[in-house]
N, C-alpha and C positions, 0 to 999 in steps of 0.2 A: 797299292792296291787301292781300285776302285770301290769305294765305302759301297756302292748300291749292290755290288756283285759280290760283295763280302758278306752284307747282309743277308743277301738271296743265298748264297750258299749256306750258312749258317742255317737257316732256316728248313729251307728244300733238307739239308743232310738231316736236321732231327726229325724229320717228317719221316724221309727214306728210313731210320733206324728202327723207330715205332713201327712205320708197318712190318719193317723186314720181321723184327720180334715176335709180333703175331700171329705172321705169317710162318715164323719158326714152332712155335709154339702148335701150329694147326698139324702142321708136317711131323710132332713130336707126337699127336695125340691121333694122329693117324699115318703112319708111316708107310702106307701103301698108296698114297694119295702123288705118281708120278707127277702131273698137272703142279701140283703145289712144291715140287724141289726145283723142277725147271723153273718155275716164276722168281722162286727164292735165290736160284743161284743167277738169276738174270738180274734182279735188286743187288744181290751183293758185288757182285759184277761194275754195274752202275756206278755204286757206292765207292768203287775201290779205284774206280775208272775219274771222277770228281775228285777226291783226295789227292790223284795223283797228278790231275790239271791244275788245281789250286797249289803244287806245290809241297802238300805235306804229308813226307814221303812214310813217316812213322805210320799214321793211320790206312795209309797207302797199304803197306806193309803186311797189316793186322789183318786189313780186309782181302790182301789173296792168300792169308795162310787159309782163313775162315774158306775163300772160293775155294781152294783147293780139297778141302777137308768137305766141302757138301758137293764139288765133283764127284769124290769118290761114291757117297753116296746117291749121286744121281744114276750113275753106271755102277750103279748096284754092288761095288767092289765092296762096297763097306754099309753095314746095317743101321737103321738110325737107333742107338742106347740112347739113355738118362744122361749118361758120362759121355758120349761123344756130345751129344745136346750142350751138357756142362761147358762144357770146351768153348761151344761155337758162341756160348751167352756170354763166356768170358771175354771174347776176342769183341764182341757186342761193345760191351761194358768198357774196356781200354779205349773202344775208337770214340764212345759216348766221353770219357774224361779228357781225352785227345782235344774231343769237338769243343767240349764246356773252356780247357787252356788255349784253345785259338780266340774261343769268343772274348775271355777275358785281355788274355796277352798281345795279342797278331798270331801268335806262335807256341809252338809248343815244344817242349826240349823232353818230352817222357820217352824214355827207353822202353818198348816194346818187345825186345829180344826174347825177355822168359815163356810170356804170354804165346808169343811167335814159334818157339821151342816146342811149348808142350802142344801145342797144334799140328805142329811138322810133323810128332812124332807119333802122334795118332793115325797121321796118314800114313805114315810109312810102315809103322808097326801091325797098321791092320789093313792096309791093302796091296794087290799081290803086284800093281805099278802104279807108278806116280805118275805125274803130267808129261813129267818129260818123256816117258818111254810111251806115251799112247800117242807123242807129237811125231816123235821115230817112228812109230808103225804108220801113223799118218802117210808120214816120207815114203816109206813102202809100198804103201797101197799105190799109192799116187802114180808110182811108174807104172803101173801093170793096170791104169785105169784105158779106155779106148777113150780119146778126146771127142770124137766125131761123137760117140753117145753119150759124153758128159755135154759136148757143144749142145747137142738135142734136149737135153732135160733142161737147160740152163737160159735156153735162148726161144723166144715164139718164133717160129722160124716165119708161118701165115701171115704173123702180122708185121714182117720185117722185109721193107721193100729194099736189098739189097743182093749183091750177087760175089761178095769177098766178106769171109769173115776169119779173124785171127783169131787164135788162143794167145793168152800169154800166162803165165805162171810166176808172180813176182813175189819174191820173199824181201822181207825187210830186218832191218838191223835194230830192230824193235828194245826199245829197254824193258820195264817194267810195267809199262803204261803204252801196251800196245793199242789198245783202242785211240788213245789219244795220238799217238803217232799215226795210228791205218789212218785218220780220218785228216789228219794235216796232208797225208799223200795223196787221198782221194780226192780234195778238194784243191790240189797244185794239179792235175790231170787236164793236161790243154782241151781248149773247150772244141778244137776241132777232132782232137778221137772221139766216135761216139762209141761209148763203153754200153753194150746192147747186152749184157749178162754178168754175172759172177757167182760164182762159189767158195764161200758159203755169199748169202747174201750181201747187199751195201753194207744194211743197218746191223750184220752181225759183224763186219768186219770192222767197221766205225766203234763198233764196243767190244773188240777184240778178241773175237769167239773164231780165232783160227790156229793154225798152228805154228811154222816158220814161216809159210807161206799164204798164197790164195792164187785164184784163177780168174780172170777176166778177159770177157769175152768182145773185140770190136770190128764196127762194121765200116768195109768199105777203105780199110788201110791193109796195105801187106803188111808183110809179117817183119821183110828189114827196117818200113818207116815206124810201127808201133815199139819196135823193140828201143831205138833211138830216142823216140818222143819220151819213154817211160824210162831209160836210165837215166840214173842220173837228179829223179825225183827225193825227195825228202825219206831218207833210212834206205832207200832202198840197194840191196848188196847184188841181188841179180834179176833177169828178166831172160826167159826163157819162151822164145813164140814159136807157133807152129801155124799153117795154114791150116784151117777146119773150114774152107767154103761148103766142103761135098758135105757137110749135114744141113745145110739149107736147101740144097738138093730133096738128102733124105726124107725131111718134115718128117709127116705124123708118124712115117712105118720106122723111124728111132725109136728102139727101147729105152727105155728110163733106167738109172743107172741101178741096181739091186745094192741091197745091206741086209740081206736075210742072215750075214752073221754078223752083220754091224761092224764091219771092218771098211766097207764102200768110203769111198769122199761123200759120197751123197747124203753119209749121217749128218751134217751141216747142216745142208736145208734142211731136212726132215725136225734137225731139234729147232730151226729157227722157225719152223712151219709151226710145232707145238708150241712155242715159246710167242708167236705173233699171235694166235689162239688164243694162249692165256691171258695175252692182251686184252682182249674183244670180253673174255669175262670177266678180268678184275675186277671192274668196277661192280660187278652183280654179287661178289662175291661175301657173304657175313663173313666180318672178320672177328668177330668173338672168338675169342680161345678158352679150350675148355680141359686143362691141363690134367692130365692123368683123371681123364672121362674112362670108365668103363663102357659105357652107355654107346651104342653106334648112331644110335638116336642125334644124338648131341651134336655132331658133325652133318648131318643131313645135309643143312641149307649150306654150310661149307664146301657142298663136292661141286664142282664144274665137271659140266658133258661136254667132251669133246667131239669132232667129228671123227668117222673113221679115214677122209680122207682130206688133204692138205686141200685148205680155199685155193682159189684162182688170184692171180695178182689183182684181177679186176674187185674183188672181192675184198680185199689185204688194202685195195686202194681208197674203197667207200668204209674200210672201217675208220683207216689214217684221216679220212676226212672228216667224218663221224664226230671223231675224238676232239679234232682241232676245234668245230664249230663249237661243241661245250665246253672245251675250254675256253672260249672265249668270251662265256659266260662271265665267268667269274675271273676277276683281276687283283692281287694283291695292292692294299693298300699301306701307306705307311703309316704308323700308329701314329708319330708325331701330328701329321694332320687330318686323321680321323679327329683326334681329342681338340686340333684345335678348333675344327668343324663342327664339333657336338657343345664347344664354349660360348659359338657364335650363337647356336640355335637358343642355347638356354637362355641369351643374355636377349634375342628378340624376343622368345616367350614372355618375358618378365617388362618388354618394354611394349610387348602389345595388350599387356593387362593395363598398364601406368593408362596408354592410350584410351583403351574406351573408358578408365574410371574417368577421366581427363574433357572428355568432351560433354558439350551438353547432345543433352537427349532429342531437342528440336532440331538439331543440323542433320537433315535427313543425307546429304548429298556425301558430310564426314562420316554418319554412320556407314553407307553403302560403301564408300571408298577402304570402310574398317575391319566392313564384312571378308572383304577382299583379301586386306593384310591377315585377316582369321583363315580362312582358306591358305592359301598360299603357305601360310608359316606354319598350319596344323600340317599341309603336304609334307613342308621342307623337314620339320619333327619325326613324322613317320617314316620318312625315308632314311636320315640320319640313324635313328634309332633303332633300323633296320640293320643299318651296316654294320651294329656295334655286336647284333647278335650273331653267335658263332654256334657253331652244334656240340654240344657235349660230346662227342664222339672225339675232338681235339682232348679233353682229357680223359674220358673213360678209355683209352687207346690205350695208357700207360700203365692199366691195372693188371692184363693177363698177367703180362711177364713178373710184374710184383708179387698177386697172390701164386704164381708159380712158384718162385722161388720161394719164400715163405713155409709153404707147404714143402717141399724138399729139405730143409732147412730143419725142419721137423720132424720128419718122416710120418708128413701126413698125406692122404690122399683126397685133392681136392677137386672139381669139376664148377666150373666160374664161367657164370652167366651171365652175358648183359644186354639188356634191353633200352629203349628208347634211346639209343644214342644220338638219334636226330633231332631231339627237342632242344630247341638253341635259348640259350642265355648271355645275357650282358656281358661286353668282352672283359669287364673289372670284375664284374662275378666271377667268371670264369677262371679268371689268375686267382683269385683265392681261393675258388672252394678245393682245387688241388688236396691241400696238402690234409685238410679234415677229413676228405673221402679216404687218403692215404690211411688217416689212423684208425679210420672206422672198421676198413676194407684187413688190417694187421689185426686189430681186434676182433673182429672174425674168425680168422683164422688160429689166432694164439688162444685166443679164451672160449672159444667158440666149438670149431670144429675138435673133437675127437681123435684120438689114433687108433687107427682102421681096430685092431682087436678091440679096444673099449667098444667101438660102432657096432660090431660085429655079437661082443655080448650082448649089447642090450636090445639086439634085434633091431640093427639099423643096416643101411647098405656101405660097405669099408667106406664106401667112398661120400664123402661129405659134401653137400652143394652150397655154395653164395651164389647169391644172384645181386647184380647191380642192376636197378632202372631207375627210368623218372618216366616222368607222365604231367602233363601240363595242367592246370584248374585254375580259371581264371588267369587273373594276373600273375598267378606264381606256379614255380614247377617244383616237384616234390622226388625227391630223390631218393630213393629208398635201399640200404643194403640188411638182404633179410638171409640168414644162414639156420640149418637142420642140425645146429649142433645139441649143447647140454643145456643153455638157455642159460640165464643171470639166476644166481642165489641169493635171494632176495633176504636171506638172513644174515647171509655172509658180509652184504653190504651193508647193511642195520649194525654185525659187530664191527665192524670198516669203521663206519662213523661212527661211533661211540669210541672208538680207541683214539679216532681225529678229533674229540672232540667238537665236530660239527652240528651234535643235536642229541640229546638225551636220549635213555633209553627206552623214556614213558613216550615220549614224544613218538619214538619211534615204531614202537608197539603199535601205537596208534593208527599208522599211518598205511594205508593199502600199499602191495606189496606194488602195483605202479608208480605210487605218487617216490618210494625208496628208489625203483632203479635209476632215478634222477639225480641221484648223488655221485655216482659213477664219472658226471661231469663235473666234479669238485675239485680244483689245484690239488695236486699229489697223491691222490684217490688210484688206490689200486688192491683189487683182492688179491693178486696174487703174489705170493709169498716169495717167488723166487726169482730172480732178478736174471733174466734173461736176454740177450740182443734184440730182440721182438719186445719185449713188455717186463712189466714190472716196478720201474722206476715212478709211477703213478703220474708219468706226464702225455701226453696227446690227446688223452679224451677231451680234458680241459680246453685246450686247445680248439676242440671242434667248435664247443659251445661259443667262447667267446668269438672264435671268428665270422662263425655264420652267425652271432647276434648284430655283430656289428654290420654287417652287410643286409639290416632288417629281415635277418631270417629269425625261423629255430627250428629248435632239433630236440627230436621223443623218441625214448627205448618204450620198445615192450618185447616182453618175454614170456617163454612157456618151459619151465623146469624141465629139461628132457627132451625139448621139442626144439629149441633153438629161439632167435632173438631178432628183431627189427627195428632199425633205426630210420627215423621218417625225418631229412631234413629239407624243410621250407624255405624256395629261397624264390625272390621277385625278381620275375623276367628281367626288368630294368630298372637301374638307379637314378638319382636326379630328378629327374620332370615327371611328377607320379600327381596322381586327381586325389582331390582331399576334399573331408567336406567341413567345414568352419562349425564349429560348435561353439558355444554363448557359455562362462563362466563370468557371473558379475558383470564389471563393464570389459572384460576380457576376450580375447576370440584364441581356440586351438582346434589346430587342424587334426583331422584322422584320416588317415590312408582311406581315400574309397575300397580299396583293395580287403580290407579287412571287416568291411562292413557287413553286413545281411540286414537287419530289420531297422527302423526307425520307426518309433511308436510312444503314445503320449506318459507319462506317469501313472497315470490309473493302473495302469498293468501290473505296476509293483505289488508283488506278496509276502508274504513274512513265512518260511518254510524252518520249524528247527530253529526258529529265535534270529535268523537274518534273512535279510532283503534279498528278494531274488526274481527274476522274468522266469516264467513258464511258458517253455515251447516242446508242446511234440513230447508233453511227460517227461520233458527235461528242463532242471532248471539252472539257468545264470545266474550267478552271486552277481549284486548292483556294486557296482565301487561311485561313488560319490567323486567327481573331479574336485569339488570345493573340496571335500577333508583329503585327496589320495595329491592334491598340488600345494595343499598347506596355502588355500586361499582364507584370509581370515573376514569373514564377512556373515550374513545368515541368510537361511535356507529359504528361499523363495516356497511359498504352497505349491506351485502348480512346477513344469519342465519335462523337459524330453530325455527318453531313455534311449540309447543306441546300443542295440544286442550285436554284438560280434561274430564271425563264424566259426564256430564252435573248432574247426578243424587248428583255428589259428592260437584262441584261448576260448573258453567257455566262460565268460563274463559279459556283462553289461555298464555300457556307462553313465551317469546320470548327467546330466547338463541344464542348465537354465532353457537353451534354445538352441535350434542350429539354425542359420544363416543362410547359405550358398556351396554351393562346391565351387570348385576351380583348379584348373593346372595348376603347378606352384615348381618354382628349382629348387630342388631340398639342398641345404648344407649341412654338412655331419656338424654335431659339436664336437669343437677342439680344446686342447689341452686341459685344463682343471675341468671344464662341463663335461668332458666326454664321456665321465661315467654316471650321469645324473640317472635318479630310476623317473624310467614315465617319458623320457623325451629323446628324439632321437634324431633331432635336428631340427634348423631354425628356415626361414620363408620370406623373402619379400615380396608384397604383395603391391597393388598398384598404386596405394597410396602413399606409399613407402616402408608403413609399418612393417617389424617383424614378426611374424607370428612362430610359435614353437608347437611343430611338429609331435603329436603324443605318440609313445611306442606302448602299444596295449600291454606288449608282452610284460612289462617290466614296471605296470603301474600297479600300488600298490592294493590288497588284497584283506580286505579285514579278517580277523583272525574268525568271529564266529561264521563267515561264511566257509572259508576253508574246512571247516568241524561239520558244517550244515550238507556239505558235497558228499563229506565222506560218510555220513549216516542218513542219507536221502536214501529214502520207498518213496515210488511214486503213488502207493498207497493212501501216504501223508496229507497227497494234494486236494486242498480245496476244493469244493464242486465249481465254485462262483467267486467273483471278486469282490461283491459284497461281503460273503463269508469269510474271506483271506484278511478284508480289509479291520471286521468283527475281533 
């Protein structure tokens, strides 16, 4: 199999499954959304066809069974229930399992029989008639149809310059992949046969949306010629032709085929028109799912409005053209090629820095040339960094299904809301953040949201709310998971911390609740005494902290007992190439990422509050970290120096150094091996003169013990009125 085709199939199938899962969640929360079920049915049908075309029959069989169940729902022979949706989701899970098997082994030997039989049983037990009966009914209806009327409905006689029109009913000996066989048949029709109409539409035929056969209308060829030309083409079993040239003369006076009772063959066209209309609205639909939501307002953004009348052929062509133009604006890029391009840019940036440092200032021409190099490489750098940015939607779309399943397992009712899914992050960060977010959401469902009866007894809605949101702030992205559940019991955390031996009772009693909450990120820490499939083993939340910090990010938690909890995860937008401020300690230089810095000032702003050195800003104290002490540099402290205040959202501290020298873009290499756990350092960078500069990690620099105590006991009224008073 062609490797490029294979990878495209895997990627597109994963995206289709994710989209289908979220559409199913929307249907579950709003069973009356007929447009949603039409869209879902089309997606499932396409998925079935793709697997069949690639020769993976086990996945195609599952998709076919799911499609049949959805078809019963679409035709209102079955209602949308949680149990039937469970079966559909079980089928989707098996398809994912088969897809992963294909990705790892190139094929799949998974037997889908049990799942398929369960889905088929739901169709047979719940519906009045299966698909085969519907097809038989359609065949009987076909015999009673007026072909002239059907021709007038399918062919634009006014725009057709022809005197002869032939109707051909074609039946195919198609296998399970009807759409594939039909597509091959249509592509094999001789060019001299001018097919001017079809029932259902050609797109629907290629999607396999027909019974045993379909109707074609051919201009300027008599019935005998059409029959001989079509007979013998791919999978054709029978061809019946009829001259319907009278329909050309009837023109506008022909009466459209009726479908008042839903049994006319015109139904196929109506369904196709509705499906095409769905296509046009699909891009505008909010895919955020809210499982088990009681509030109709939560679905208001998801509802699409369909026109009462089917769009004209011209409108459909305009829609298709618009979609094609839009699609050209974005292309798939091979990940290996993208990484290689990124590596070249890193080398270019490093070379640019070396070249600037090496050139004599007096060489004007060389400097002008270097300025051009600066401009070009900067543009290239920005382009490459933008290419690596991917919307959080790629990760967020996986979570509505996760929350829905967890809530079902625990008999809880959860409304899940997503905001800011269009915020972009570097691909490397996006790949790593999926698992941490999954653990936080599982924690919100398991520990946060209470059971419906408990919530009702506490005066809350029986349905809990979990909100996943993202927002951009400077060069960072803040991802927030908040719930309106029971909150975190700080005393229970204290008790568990004492049992685990991670802190003493005296230390914990002195800590405010906001600091105690951080212990939930300690390895093996869980306040849930009962081990379940979801939690209780003390694994998960420590992964969140470890992974986020390895990405040069931070995580914090806030909670209000009885009201809920909020987890904030701060992440850099991109990695590797960053702007840093060079600070000096003795004769050494260190880099501090610019994105963390709020202010640079002189040492004379340092004050003493509660026995600790601090910087005061807007009635808030920022404890001072002397880099000489934190980095264990054994040399005398100078009388002067500079203070770098860190953004409070990142860490409420200030760094003392001997001086600041410059700021520059550098390529950061993370610490590897035994150095990877060194506190206070996040990586290294090679600068223009060839020296290696350590990059500081402001989140792990050691804070003096008296500073922590000072922050706990801080009262704004204790602040000195002047710096002179503070010095005294």
